[in-house]
C-alpha positions in Angstrom: 166.8 111.3 86.1 164.9 112.1 82.7 165.9 110.0 79.7 166.2 111.0 76.0 165.1 107.7 73.7 166.7 107.6 70.4 165.7 105.2 67.6 168.6 103.5 66.4 168.1 103.2 62.4 168.5 106.8 61.0 168.9 108.5 64.0 172.2 106.6 65.7 173.2 105.3 62.2 173.4 106.5 58.8 170.7 103.9 57.6 169.6 104.0 54.0 167.4 101.2 53.9 167.0 97.4 55.1 170.0 95.6 53.9 169.9 92.5 56.4 170.0 92.2 60.2 173.8 92.2 60.2 174.1 95.7 58.2 174.0 98.0 61.1 175.6 101.2 59.2 178.2 103.6 60.2 177.3 106.1 63.4 175.9 109.2 62.3 178.2 112.2 62.4 177.8 114.0 65.4 176.3 111.3 67.6 178.9 111.0 70.1 178.9 114.8 70.5 175.0 114.8 71.0 175.2 112.1 73.5 178.1 113.8 75.5 175.9 117.1 75.6 172.6 115.6 76.6 174.2 113.5 79.5 175.9 117.0 80.4 172.5 118.3 80.8 171.6 115.5 83.1 169.7 112.9 80.8 170.2 109.3 80.4 170.2 108.0 77.2 168.4 105.0 75.7 168.2 103.6 72.4 164.9 102.0 71.1 165.0 99.6 68.0 163.1 96.6 66.7 166.8 95.2 65.9 168.6 92.7 68.3 169.8 94.5 71.6 173.1 92.4 71.5 174.0 93.5 68.1 173.4 97.1 68.9 175.5 96.7 72.1 178.3 95.0 70.1 178.0 98.1 67.6 178.3 100.5 70.4 181.3 98.7 71.5 182.8 98.7 68.0 182.4 102.5 67.3 183.3 103.5 70.8 180.2 105.1 71.4 179.9 106.2 75.0 177.0 107.2 77.7 174.5 104.8 76.4 172.5 103.8 79.5 169.9 101.1 78.1 169.0 99.8 74.9 165.5 97.9 74.2 164.5 95.8 71.4 160.9 95.5 72.4 
């Protein structure tokens, strides 16, 4: 399966500059629609970030974002 890799800050969220590790901002408008569309095309979705993957996972759950297959913080 092919994979689409998304950066977290500024791509998945509305990042406007560093405000600490606990400020993860709001989801970018249309994010869920984008993820759903690329998954329908047969792609897996990965998020890559230097942020803690556990915090990103909690953000995904909080904002009810579906279709993320992998989160990397390496």
